[in-house]
Structures are given as C-alpha cells and as structure tokens.
C-alpha positions in Angstrom: -0.1 0.2 0.1 3.0 2.2 0.9 3.8 2.0 -2.8 0.8 2.8 -4.4 -0.1 6.2 -2.0 3.5 7.1 -3.0 2.5 6.1 -7.0 -1.2 8.3 -6.3 0.6 11.0 -5.0 2.7 11.5 -7.5 0.0 11.1 -10.3 -2.0 13.7 -8.7 1.5 16.0 -8.5 2.5 15.4 -12.2 -1.4 16.0 -13.5 -1.1 19.4 -11.4 1.8 20.7 -12.7 3.5 20.4 -9.6 6.9 18.7 -8.7 7.5 16.3 -5.7 10.4 17.7 -3.2 10.3 15.0 -0.1 7.4 12.7 0.6 8.1 10.1 3.5 4.7 7.8 3.7 4.8 6.2 6.8 1.6 3.7 8.7 -0.1 6.5 10.5 1.3 10.1 8.9 2.1 11.1 5.3 4.9 13.9 4.7 4.6 15.4 1.7 7.0 18.9 0.0 6.1 20.2 -3.2 6.1 22.9 -5.4 3.9 24.4 -7.0 1.9 28.3 -8.4 0.7 29.6 -4.7 -3.5 28.5 -5.2 -3.1 28.1 -1.9 -1.6 25.1 0.7 -5.7 24.0 1.3 -6.1 22.8 -2.3 -2.8 20.6 -2.5 -4.1 19.1 0.5 -7.3 18.4 -0.2 -6.8 17.3 -4.8 -4.2 15.0 -3.4 -6.1 13.7 -0.5 -9.2 13.1 -2.6 -7.8 11.6 -5.5 -5.1 9.5 -3.9 -8.2 8.0 -1.4 -9.9 7.6 -4.9 -6.8 6.1 -6.8 -6.3 3.7 -3.8 -9.0 2.5 -3.2 -9.3 1.1 -6.8 -6.2 0.2 -6.2 -7.5 -2.5 -3.1 -10.8 -2.8 -3.1 -10.8 -3.6 0.2 -9.8 -0.8 2.2 -14.3 0.2 1.4 -15.0 -2.7 3.9 -12.9 -0.6 6.5 -13.3 2.9 5.4 -17.3 2.2 4.6 -18.0 6.1 4.4 -15.5 6.4 1.6 -13.3 9.2 4.1 -9.4 7.2 3.6 -7.8 10.1 5.4 -8.3 12.1 8.1 -10.0 15.2 8.4 -7.6 16.7 9.8 -4.3 17.5 8.3 -1.1 20.4 8.2 -1.1 22.5 4.9 1.2 25.7 4.8 3.9 27.2 2.8 7.4 26.2 3.7 8.4 29.0 5.3 12.0 28.6 6.6 14.5 26.7 4.9 14.3 23.9 2.6 16.9 21.9 3.2 16.3 20.9 6.8 13.0 20.7 6.5 13.6 17.9 3.6 16.3 16.7 6.0 13.9 16.0 8.3 11.8 13.6 6.2 15.0 11.0 5.6 16.0 11.1 9.4 15.2 7.7 10.2 12.3 8.0 11.9 10.6 9.3 8.7 11.7 6.4 7.1 9.0 3.7 6.4 11.7 1.4 5.2 13.1 0.9 9.0 12.5 -2.3 10.5 10.8 -0.1 13.7 8.0 1.8 11.9 7.3 -1.5 9.3 4.2 -2.5 11.0 1.5 -2.3 8.8 -1.4 -2.6 9.8 -1.1 -2.0 13.5 
C-alpha cells in the first residue's frame, strides 16, 4: 500500500504540474513537500487527499470494507507554505524516524 500511495501522490502532482520535493509515507502519517503555483496549501491538500483516496480505493477494493463511508484520510491535516530552510525540511523527511523502510516502523496494519 505504501508504494501505491506514493505512486498516486506523484501522479496527482504530475497532473496538476506540481513537483514533489519530498515524500515520506508511513503507517499513520504522510509527510509531503511539493512545489507549485501559489493557489494555497488547502487546495494542494484537498486535491492530493481526494485523488489519492480514489486511486487507493480502486487499487485495493477491500479498503472499502474498512472505510465504508469513503473517508480514507483524516479530516485534519497540516498544510502550509514551507517558510523555512527547505534543505532542513527535506533532511527531516530523511531522518530514521520518518523512514518507512526502517524495521521499527514497518508495522503496516497495526
């Protein structure tokens, strides 16, 4: 599912002409840094959450059994312009606690 989620997010970004600068898909959270026109961070979040949920439900129909109302993502999210050192933000995504391939975080389904 992690690979499908990453693929979907990249696909959504490409359709809108955005560039994915950093992405970390973990069991309970997704960190994403994108570059695009200044339409507003809420627009980015809604587009990515909506399209990726649609793609993931199509890729894995059994998700509908768990999320019967079609709400894959939580209502809350933190979307904002990156108002700091972009290098520092991207480095944060690469730290071990944000790396989905680390064994201590590899507990999908829990």
